N, CA, C and O of each residue as an XYZ file, in Angstrom:
692
protein
N      42.645    -91.431     18.942
C      44.106    -91.627     17.852
C      45.296    -91.639     19.004
O      44.994    -91.302     20.149
N      46.630    -92.026     18.691
C      47.797    -92.077     19.357
C      48.551    -90.935     19.019
O      48.251    -90.595     17.874
N      49.485    -90.123     19.570
C      50.365    -89.167     19.703
C      51.205    -89.562     18.487
O      51.705    -88.686     17.782
N      51.347    -90.668     18.265
C      52.496    -91.179     16.876
C      51.372    -91.140     15.663
O      51.692    -90.908     14.497
N      50.028    -91.394     16.082
C      49.418    -91.413     14.767
C      49.009    -89.857     14.461
O      48.932    -89.482     13.291
N      48.807    -89.159     15.310
C      48.521    -87.695     15.232
C      49.636    -86.853     14.455
O      49.383    -85.907     13.709
N      50.979    -87.375     14.764
C      52.509    -86.701     14.504
C      52.151    -87.113     12.898
O      52.132    -86.192     12.082
N      51.830    -88.672     12.384
C      51.984    -88.762     11.190
C      50.970    -88.359     10.317
O      51.341    -88.183      9.157
N      49.449    -88.110     10.633
C      48.519    -87.396     10.045
C      49.512    -85.725      9.985
O      50.045    -85.277      8.970
N      49.522    -85.160     11.187
C      50.165    -83.468     10.663
C      51.344    -83.541      9.973
O      51.947    -82.534      9.600
N      51.708    -84.643      9.779
C      53.233    -84.644      8.784
C      53.011    -84.888      7.631
O      53.792    -84.452      6.785
N      51.829    -85.692      7.230
C      50.920    -85.833      5.676
C      50.735    -84.315      5.578
O      51.463    -83.555      4.939
N      49.528    -83.942      6.388
C      49.151    -82.913      5.866
C      50.021    -81.595      5.561
O      49.680    -80.874      4.624
N      51.340    -81.219      6.485
C      52.300    -80.583      6.257
C      53.475    -81.056      4.852
O      54.486    -80.435      4.524
N      52.940    -82.303      4.239
C      53.817    -82.082      3.247
C      52.972    -82.066      2.007
O      53.567    -81.841      0.953
N      51.462    -82.303      1.961
C      50.618    -82.081      0.915
C      50.946    -80.558      0.898
O      51.550    -80.043     -0.042
N      50.448    -79.760      2.156
C      50.352    -78.453      1.941
C      51.768    -77.806      1.116
O      51.776    -76.875      0.311
N      52.871    -78.579      1.574
C      54.090    -77.945      1.161
C      53.874    -78.305     -0.355
O      54.270    -77.352     -1.026
N      53.337    -79.448     -1.246
C      53.463    -79.761     -2.303
C      52.374    -78.588     -3.254
O      52.530    -77.927     -4.281
N      51.468    -78.741     -2.457
C      50.165    -77.828     -3.258
C      51.201    -76.420     -3.121
O      51.745    -76.179     -4.199
N      51.460    -75.746     -2.347
C      52.062    -74.731     -2.253
C      53.150    -74.352     -3.297
O      52.935    -73.415     -4.066
N      54.280    -75.034     -3.344
C      55.261    -75.296     -4.658
C      54.553    -75.655     -5.748
O      55.088    -75.210     -6.764
N      53.306    -76.444     -6.021
C      52.979    -76.302     -7.134
C      52.223    -75.142     -7.790
O      52.193    -74.832     -8.981
N      51.591    -74.546     -6.691
C      51.068    -73.293     -7.261
C      52.061    -71.972     -7.636
O      51.918    -71.018     -8.401
N      53.081    -72.371     -6.764
C      54.099    -71.115     -6.868
C      54.820    -71.839     -8.186
O      55.093    -70.877     -8.903
N      55.056    -72.478     -8.548
C      55.681    -73.045     -9.863
C      54.442    -72.937    -11.079
O      54.785    -72.866    -12.259
N      53.115    -72.931    -10.727
C      52.623    -72.784    -11.574
C      52.383    -71.021    -12.188
O      51.522    -70.599    -12.961
N      53.530    -70.262    -11.478
C      53.077    -68.700    -11.586
C      54.580    -68.674    -12.237
O      55.201    -67.616    -12.337
N      55.045    -69.783    -12.620
C      56.698    -69.346    -12.867
C      56.641    -68.346    -14.672
O      55.726    -68.462    -15.486
N      57.584    -67.673    -14.800
C      56.991    -66.912    -15.753
C      58.149    -67.486    -16.899
O      59.289    -67.658    -16.468
N      57.908    -67.748    -18.169
C      58.951    -68.229    -19.294
C      59.823    -67.079    -19.722
O      59.492    -65.895    -19.653
N      61.196    -67.634    -20.259
C      62.154    -66.444    -20.445
C      61.561    -65.637    -21.630
O      60.574    -66.129    -22.177
N      61.937    -64.714    -21.992
C      61.359    -64.228    -23.526
C      62.314    -64.831    -24.229
O      63.329    -65.318    -23.732
N      61.980    -64.822    -25.620
C      62.528    -65.453    -26.748
C      62.837    -64.250    -27.806
O      63.830    -64.165    -28.528
N      62.111    -63.648    -27.748
C      62.526    -62.692    -28.680
C      62.876    -61.346    -27.904
O      62.992    -61.207    -26.686
N      63.037    -60.244    -29.056
C      63.445    -58.983    -28.378
C      62.745    -58.417    -27.244
O      61.683    -57.916    -27.614
N      62.953    -58.309    -25.965
C      62.111    -57.655    -24.781
C      61.652    -56.316    -25.056
O      62.414    -55.423    -25.426
N      60.083    -56.127    -24.832
C      59.676    -55.167    -25.238
C      58.975    -54.716    -23.823
O      58.108    -53.852    -23.960
N      59.158    -55.057    -22.821
C      58.593    -54.518    -21.666
C      58.975    -55.091    -20.089
O      58.422    -56.108    -19.671
N      59.977    -54.339    -19.253
C      60.269    -54.805    -18.262
C      59.330    -54.234    -16.804
O      58.987    -53.082    -16.541
N      59.130    -55.283    -16.161
C      58.311    -54.698    -14.935
C      59.189    -55.116    -13.838
O      59.733    -56.219    -13.799
N      59.359    -53.824    -12.579
C      60.714    -54.244    -11.472
C      60.163    -53.728    -10.759
O      59.157    -53.061    -11.000
N      60.756    -53.922     -9.506
C      60.543    -53.031     -8.347
C      59.315    -54.340     -7.211
O      59.228    -55.512     -7.577
N      59.099    -54.201     -6.860
C      58.136    -54.709     -5.720
C      57.172    -55.722     -6.052
O      56.055    -55.743     -5.537
N      57.729    -56.898     -7.236
C      57.100    -58.222     -8.021
C      57.422    -59.055     -7.174
O      58.392    -58.789     -6.464
N      56.682    -60.367     -6.982
C      56.994    -61.502     -6.795
C      57.303    -62.616     -7.880
O      57.986    -63.593     -7.575
N      56.891    -62.483     -8.891
C      57.225    -63.344     -9.954
C      58.204    -62.255    -11.234
O      57.947    -61.166    -11.748
N      59.152    -63.035    -11.339
C      60.200    -62.834    -12.035
C      60.747    -63.611    -12.810
O      60.495    -64.727    -12.357
N      61.606    -63.762    -14.096
C      61.923    -64.404    -14.978
C      63.545    -63.903    -15.537
O      64.157    -64.472    -16.441
N      64.044    -62.704    -14.754
C      65.248    -62.164    -14.627
C      66.043    -61.777    -13.675
O      65.688    -62.076    -12.535
N      66.931    -61.250    -13.793
C      67.526    -60.464    -12.880
C      67.212    -59.035    -12.923
O      67.645    -58.278    -12.054
N      66.369    -58.562    -14.041
C      66.039    -57.295    -13.731
C      64.867    -57.106    -13.413
O      64.548    -56.115    -12.757
N      63.915    -58.097    -13.848
C      62.339    -58.392    -12.926
C      61.806    -59.172    -13.827
O      62.434    -60.160    -14.209
N      60.491    -58.857    -14.357
C      59.792    -59.842    -15.405
C      59.741    -59.058    -16.723
O      59.158    -57.998    -16.948
N      60.390    -59.721    -17.440
C      61.042    -59.392    -18.977
C      59.536    -59.750    -19.972
O      59.019    -60.831    -19.692
N      59.004    -59.123    -20.813
C      58.149    -59.563    -22.048
C      58.655    -59.413    -23.274
O      59.203    -58.393    -23.693
N      58.480    -60.428    -23.867
C      58.749    -60.220    -25.304
C      57.307    -59.983    -26.447
O      56.194    -60.211    -25.973
N      57.390    -59.634    -27.576
C      55.796    -59.421    -27.931
C      55.481    -60.493    -28.021
O      54.436    -60.354    -28.656
N      55.623    -61.816    -27.816
C      55.069    -63.206    -28.202
C      54.083    -63.186    -26.534
O      52.901    -63.432    -26.294
N      55.311    -62.748    -25.599
C      54.432    -63.308    -24.169
C      53.180    -62.264    -23.542
O      52.309    -62.582    -22.732
N      53.393    -60.942    -24.186
C      52.193    -60.535    -24.349
C      51.142    -60.566    -25.122
O      49.994    -60.350    -24.734
N      51.446    -60.810    -26.151
C      50.062    -61.735    -27.122
C      49.390    -62.721    -26.448
O      48.166    -62.835    -26.515
N      50.008    -63.353    -25.885
C      49.387    -64.644    -25.372
C      48.639    -64.520    -23.847
O      48.136    -65.386    -23.132
N      48.794    -63.062    -23.675
C      47.708    -62.900    -22.660
C      46.445    -62.604    -23.244
O      46.124    -62.190    -24.359
N      45.657    -62.988    -21.988
C      44.048    -62.755    -22.573
C      43.941    -60.964    -22.903
O      44.419    -59.994    -22.316
N      43.173    -61.091    -23.988
C      42.861    -59.625    -24.775
C      41.358    -58.960    -24.465
O      40.208    -59.287    -24.756
N      41.951    -57.878    -23.736
C      40.636    -56.900    -23.756
C      40.415    -55.982    -24.612
O      41.254    -56.256    -25.469
N      39.868    -55.084    -24.973
C      39.270    -54.043    -26.101
C      38.738    -53.266    -25.421
O      37.929    -53.628    -24.566
N      39.126    -51.722    -25.669
C      38.664    -50.337    -25.324
C      38.065    -50.020    -26.489
O      38.587    -50.409    -27.533
N      36.981    -49.332    -26.516
C      36.950    -48.537    -28.061
C      36.371    -47.478    -27.423
O      35.430    -47.390    -26.634
N      37.309    -46.491    -28.044
C      37.037    -44.876    -27.497
C      37.536    -43.383    -28.764
O      38.065    -43.424    -29.875
N      37.202    -42.581    -28.175
C      37.951    -41.551    -28.699
C      39.208    -41.016    -27.812
O      39.570    -41.293    -26.669
N      39.795    -40.020    -28.936
C      41.313    -40.350    -28.006
C      42.079    -38.656    -28.673
O      41.952    -38.580    -29.895
N      42.703    -37.572    -28.109
C      43.103    -36.617    -28.550
C      44.097    -36.967    -29.480
O      44.753    -36.068    -30.005
N      44.277    -37.997    -29.723
C      45.456    -38.540    -30.693
C      45.216    -39.022    -32.102
O      45.945    -39.084    -33.092
N      43.681    -39.415    -31.823
C      42.882    -40.031    -33.169
C      41.928    -39.356    -33.404
O      41.487    -38.612    -32.527
N      41.300    -39.434    -34.753
C      39.960    -39.299    -35.330
C      39.068    -40.605    -34.793
O      39.362    -41.799    -34.731
N      37.834    -39.866    -34.423
C      37.099    -41.316    -34.295
C      36.929    -41.887    -32.933
O      37.442    -41.539    -31.869
N      35.955    -42.996    -33.250
C      36.020    -44.154    -32.218
C      37.402    -45.234    -32.555
O      37.561    -45.472    -33.752
N      38.033    -45.652    -31.938
C      39.246    -46.163    -32.020
C      39.273    -47.405    -31.564
O      38.311    -47.470    -30.799
N      39.819    -48.442    -31.584
C      39.664    -50.006    -30.936
C      40.901    -50.111    -30.204
O      41.871    -49.757    -30.874
N      41.102    -50.407    -29.292
C      42.728    -50.756    -28.403
C      42.237    -51.861    -27.573
O      41.330    -51.947    -26.745
N      43.357    -52.917    -28.177
C      43.324    -54.202    -27.833
C      44.432    -55.179    -27.223
O      45.304    -55.702    -27.916
N      44.327    -55.327    -26.138
C      45.704    -55.991    -25.562
C      44.977    -56.498    -23.582
O      44.037    -56.334    -22.803
N      46.335    -57.171    -23.764
C      46.120    -56.837    -21.759
C      45.966    -56.153    -21.120
O      46.480    -55.039    -21.223
N      45.252    -56.471    -20.244
C      44.875    -55.337    -19.088
C      46.061    -54.577    -18.409
O      47.052    -55.276    -18.620
N      46.379    -53.602    -17.777
C      47.250    -53.421    -16.631
C      47.112    -54.482    -15.563
O      47.905    -55.339    -15.174
N      45.914    -54.189    -15.211
C      45.553    -55.371    -13.974
C      45.586    -56.796    -14.264
O      45.482    -57.615    -13.351
N      45.726    -57.143    -15.486
C      46.054    -58.684    -15.194
C      47.619    -58.936    -15.658
O      48.029    -60.097    -15.658
N      48.490    -57.870    -16.049
C      49.614    -57.754    -16.077
C      50.524    -57.652    -14.618
O      51.578    -58.229    -14.354
N      49.798    -56.792    -13.851
C      50.371    -56.862    -12.479
C      49.873    -57.762    -11.866
O      50.693    -58.104    -11.014
N      48.704    -58.545    -11.782
C      48.424    -60.174    -11.101
C      49.382    -60.943    -11.725
O      49.647    -61.845    -10.931
N      50.030    -61.064    -12.705
C      50.793    -61.918    -13.531
C      52.361    -61.697    -12.535
O      52.760    -62.693    -11.931
N      53.049    -60.582    -12.439
C      53.827    -60.424    -11.825
C      53.595    -60.479    -10.300
O      54.684    -60.427     -9.729
N      52.876    -60.539     -9.702
C      52.454    -60.654     -8.732
C      53.049    -59.433     -7.565
O      53.644    -59.626     -6.504
N      52.599    -58.023     -8.274
C      52.971    -56.827     -7.964
C      52.307    -56.144     -6.765
O      51.085    -56.288     -6.732
N      52.925    -55.342     -5.648
C      52.430    -55.304     -4.291
C      53.120    -53.723     -4.309
O      54.348    -53.719     -4.395
N      52.550    -52.598     -4.249
C      52.738    -51.105     -4.559
C      51.743    -50.390     -4.889
O      50.698    -50.725     -5.446
N      52.099    -49.367     -4.523
C      51.230    -48.275     -4.445
C      51.135    -47.261     -5.607
O      50.138    -46.595     -5.886
N      52.708    -47.246     -6.442
C      52.520    -46.464     -7.562
C      53.515    -47.158     -8.638
O      54.519    -47.833     -8.411
N      52.868    -46.749    -10.017
C      53.631    -47.492    -11.282
C      54.554    -46.142    -11.649
O      54.051    -45.019    -11.680
N      55.943    -46.390    -11.917
C      56.496    -45.432    -12.456
C      56.726    -45.807    -13.536
O      57.756    -46.481    -13.534
N      56.210    -45.700    -14.651
C      56.214    -45.808    -16.060
C      56.921    -44.961    -16.959
O      56.753    -43.749    -17.089
N      57.966    -45.908    -17.755
C      59.143    -45.112    -18.849
C      58.738    -45.545    -20.336
O      58.675    -46.680    -20.807
N      58.500    -44.395    -20.894
C      58.853    -45.241    -22.248
C      59.958    -44.807    -23.347
O      60.631    -43.779    -23.278
N      60.013    -45.630    -24.218
C      61.334    -45.469    -25.312
C      61.902    -44.207    -25.366
O      63.120    -44.032    -25.345
N      61.103    -43.342    -25.434
C      61.826    -42.168    -25.265
C      62.461    -41.164    -24.067
O      62.893    -40.013    -24.122
N      62.352    -41.904    -23.214
C      62.272    -41.481    -21.733
C      60.764    -40.767    -21.199
O      60.703    -40.125    -20.150
N      60.052    -40.904    -21.738
C      58.883    -40.293    -21.467
C      58.762    -40.921    -20.086
O      59.216    -42.056    -19.939
N      58.006    -40.087    -18.721
C      57.941    -40.939    -17.302
C      56.469    -40.175    -17.053
O      55.986    -39.055    -17.221
N      56.161    -41.173    -16.667
C      54.945    -40.690    -15.576
C      54.520    -41.700    -14.480
O      54.877    -42.878    -14.480
N      53.608    -41.045    -13.411
C      53.873    -42.138    -12.174
C      52.116    -42.237    -12.139
O      51.255    -41.365    -12.253
N      52.036    -43.759    -11.920
C      50.346    -43.828    -12.323
C      50.007    -44.256    -11.126
O      50.775    -45.082    -10.633
N      48.896    -43.877    -10.384
C      48.866    -45.069     -9.072
C      48.330    -46.227     -9.519
O      47.703    -46.322    -10.574
N      48.586    -47.268     -8.634
C      48.211    -48.458     -8.839
C      47.041    -48.811     -8.965
O      46.500    -49.746     -9.557
N      46.614    -47.812     -8.234
C      44.716    -48.271     -8.404
C      44.198    -47.935     -9.523
O      43.003    -48.202     -9.648
N      44.729    -47.425    -10.393
C      43.964    -47.415    -11.276
C      43.394    -48.415    -12.468
O      42.470    -48.392    -13.280
N      44.537    -49.356    -12.088
C      44.529    -50.812    -12.612
C      43.159    -51.335    -12.089
O      42.416    -51.364    -13.070
N      42.595    -51.696    -11.152
C      41.356    -51.778    -10.533
C      40.140    -51.067    -11.012
O      39.169    -51.596    -11.552
N      40.352    -49.495    -10.686
C      39.155    -48.623    -10.818
C      39.200    -48.406    -11.994
O      38.263    -47.639    -12.217
N      39.879    -48.675    -13.176
C      39.574    -47.888    -14.724
C      39.923    -48.852    -15.347
O      39.497    -48.796    -16.501
N      40.595    -49.865    -15.106
C      41.356    -51.169    -15.976
C      41.529    -50.707    -17.588
O      40.708    -51.019    -18.450
N      42.693    -49.941    -17.832
C      43.282    -49.449    -18.599
C      44.181    -50.751    -19.324
O      44.846    -51.652    -18.812
N      43.923    -50.461    -20.520
C      44.420    -51.574    -21.539
C      45.582    -51.190    -22.183
O      45.701    -50.050    -22.633
N      46.687    -52.251    -22.298
C      47.967    -52.292    -22.607
C      48.422    -52.581    -24.331
O      49.313    -53.300    -24.783
N      47.581    -51.850    -24.920
C      47.428    -52.131    -26.709
C      48.330    -52.594    -26.878
O      49.384    -52.448    -26.259
N      48.090    -53.282    -27.797
C      48.887    -54.204    -28.673
C      48.541    -54.013    -30.301
O      49.248    -54.500    -31.183
N      47.406    -53.268    -30.536
C      46.714    -53.344    -31.703
C      45.826    -52.377    -31.452
O      45.054    -52.388    -30.494
N      45.921    -51.238    -32.560
C      44.485    -50.348    -32.843
C      43.639    -50.771    -34.173
O      44.095    -50.804    -35.316
N      42.446    -51.054    -33.814
C      41.650    -51.398    -34.953
C      42.234    -52.701    -35.667
O      42.115    -52.929    -36.871
N      42.821    -53.443    -34.828
C      43.165    -54.677    -35.390
C      44.150    -54.771    -36.137
O      44.429    -55.684    -36.915
N      44.835    -53.595    -35.862
C      46.498    -53.990    -36.317
C      47.374    -53.695    -35.634
O      47.528    -52.638    -35.023
N      48.162    -54.779    -35.676
C      49.628    -54.325    -34.499
C      50.356    -53.548    -34.412
O      51.096    -53.413    -35.387
N      50.540    -52.707    -33.339
C      51.107    -51.229    -33.441
C      52.856    -51.542    -33.544
O      53.561    -52.357    -32.948
N      53.062    -50.858    -34.224
C      54.352    -50.532    -34.783
C      54.766    -49.571    -34.167
O      53.963    -48.784    -33.668
N      56.408    -49.355    -34.023
C      56.960    -47.979    -33.072
C      56.546    -46.570    -33.609
O      56.495    -45.592    -32.863
N      56.253    -46.517    -34.939
C      55.625    -45.464    -35.359
C      54.439    -45.180    -35.113
O      54.129    -43.991    -35.195
N      53.597    -45.989    -34.806
C      52.155    -45.683    -34.523
C      51.892    -45.874    -33.005
O      50.782    -46.131    -32.538
N      52.691    -45.767    -32.499
C      52.942    -45.601    -30.692
C      53.205    -46.466    -30.109
O      53.182    -46.429    -28.879
N      53.596    -47.702    -30.894
C      53.829    -49.059    -30.087
C      55.291    -49.323    -29.687
O      56.222    -48.543    -29.888
N      55.365    -50.492    -29.111
C      54.669    -51.521    -29.047
C      53.520    -51.723    -28.189
O      52.558    -52.422    -28.510
N      53.630    -51.123    -27.131
C      52.471    -50.935    -26.077
C      52.326    -49.415    -26.167
O      53.036    -48.446    -26.434
N      50.683    -49.755    -25.707
C      50.294    -47.977    -25.239
C      49.131    -48.210    -24.474
O      48.124    -48.836    -24.804
N      49.371    -47.665    -23.472
C      48.458    -47.795    -22.064
C      47.089    -46.896    -22.510
O      47.069    -45.667    -22.587
N      46.358    -47.478    -22.687
C      44.604    -46.814    -23.149
C      43.947    -46.307    -22.333
O      43.039    -47.069    -22.667
N      43.424    -45.629    -21.407
C      41.709    -45.355    -20.680
C      40.603    -45.839    -21.282
O      40.544    -45.859    -22.511
N      39.727    -46.227    -20.616
C      38.417    -46.267    -21.187
C      37.824    -44.765    -21.723
O      36.606    -44.910    -21.826
N      38.146    -43.595    -22.045
C      38.102    -42.441    -21.565
C      36.193    -42.313    -22.222
O      35.363    -41.554    -21.721
N      35.971    -43.092    -23.185
C      34.425    -42.721    -23.315
C      33.291    -43.187    -22.436
O      32.139    -42.761    -22.355
N      33.900    -44.166    -21.798
C      32.907    -45.173    -20.703
C      33.290    -44.408    -19.631
O      32.393    -44.535    -18.798
N      34.319    -43.531    -19.121
C      34.045    -42.739    -18.016
C      34.507    -41.244    -18.369
O      35.652    -40.795    -18.428
N      33.369    -40.654    -18.569
C      33.882    -38.586    -19.254
C      34.668    -38.274    -17.798
O      35.647    -37.535    -17.906
N      34.344    -38.755    -16.458
C      35.730    -37.832    -15.754
C      37.388    -38.422    -15.929
O      38.313    -38.005    -15.231
N      37.534    -39.475    -17.014
C      38.854    -39.238    -17.423
C      39.263    -38.607    -18.719
O      40.280    -38.918    -19.340
N      38.278    -37.576    -19.128
C      38.536    -36.863    -20.604
C      39.067    -35.774    -19.890
O      38.547    -34.674    -20.074
N      40.362    -35.922    -18.815
C      41.495    -34.560    -18.239
C      42.695    -34.749    -18.909
O      42.996    -35.754    -19.553
N      43.106    -34.149    -18.806
C      44.850    -33.915    -19.206
C      45.399    -34.716    -18.309
O      46.285    -35.367    -18.864
N      45.271    -35.058    -16.864
C      45.686    -35.911    -16.291
C      45.688    -37.429    -16.091
O      46.421    -38.063    -15.332
N      44.467    -38.033    -17.137
C      44.286    -38.984    -17.324
C      45.032    -39.339    -19.107
O      45.342    -40.448    -19.542
N      45.126    -38.215    -19.709
C      45.615    -38.156    -20.954
C      46.936    -38.163    -21.152
O      47.445    -38.333    -22.260
N      47.687    -37.946    -19.897
C      48.890    -37.809    -19.792
C      49.670    -39.097    -19.140
O      50.856    -39.425    -19.133
N      48.469    -39.687    -18.592
C      48.879    -41.332    -18.425
C      48.740    -42.146    -19.129
O      48.854    -43.338    -18.842
N      48.414    -41.619    -20.399
C      48.084    -42.903    -21.539
C      49.513    -42.839    -22.006
O      49.856    -41.770    -22.511
N      50.182    -43.562    -21.943
C      51.726    -43.744    -21.911
C      51.994    -44.513    -23.435
O      51.750    -45.719    -23.424
N      52.402    -44.018    -24.552
C      52.533    -44.775    -25.370
C      54.342    -45.445    -25.797
O      55.151    -44.912    -25.038
N      54.822    -46.144    -26.504
C      55.950    -46.515    -26.464
C      56.376    -47.235    -24.791
O      57.498    -46.963    -24.363
N      55.791    -47.794    -24.246
C      55.417    -48.122    -22.920
C      56.757    -49.143    -22.759
O      56.613    -50.222    -23.334
N      57.741    -48.990    -22.218
C      59.307    -49.856    -21.968
C      59.252    -50.423    -20.824
O      59.523    -51.618    -20.702
N      58.871    -49.615    -19.750
C      59.293    -50.274    -18.690
C      58.403    -49.303    -17.560
O      58.117    -48.106    -17.587
N      58.093    -50.441    -16.514
C      57.386    -50.089    -15.042
C      57.784    -50.661    -13.902
O      58.209    -51.781    -13.617
N      57.570    -49.699    -13.314
C      58.799    -49.861    -11.538
C      57.595    -49.854    -10.699
O      57.028    -48.765    -10.606
N      56.963    -51.102     -9.912
C      56.193    -50.898     -8.937
C      56.887    -50.494     -7.621
O      57.920    -51.059     -7.264
N      56.353    -49.582     -6.954
C      56.561    -48.844     -5.848
C      55.800    -49.171     -4.639
O      55.965    -48.516     -3.610
């Protein structure tokens, strides 16, 4: 093959790679929220939909894959079913890169959670309890819950404290 042929071939590969790369980046574009924003993720994230970071309304959260945790908690009697997207899937969606997650509730309660908790324990950002959508008076619209009964080591004040309800903001640091 001649030098011109190789350059043409390399140029085609380069164009194909650029097209594939832009297609994959475009596929991860977050839509803008239509309804009221219930969660803002900011900080070290690569996928944003606003100047504030990644904003989510209730419909966007509900459109994510749902996971369920059935567990007892210090806040409710008996075994309760919590369902919603996992923290892990949310962090993946926004292309988060960091060691800690500074989480803030609507009432300004703050907790710092190791980002590794998302992978290690797979907590759920509950939108529903026992199949009923969380309202503000029920700890909603988002309540991060760990699988306490699945891992008895989680049944400590450290992890109970990280189970933030009224979750409104996550800053990835």
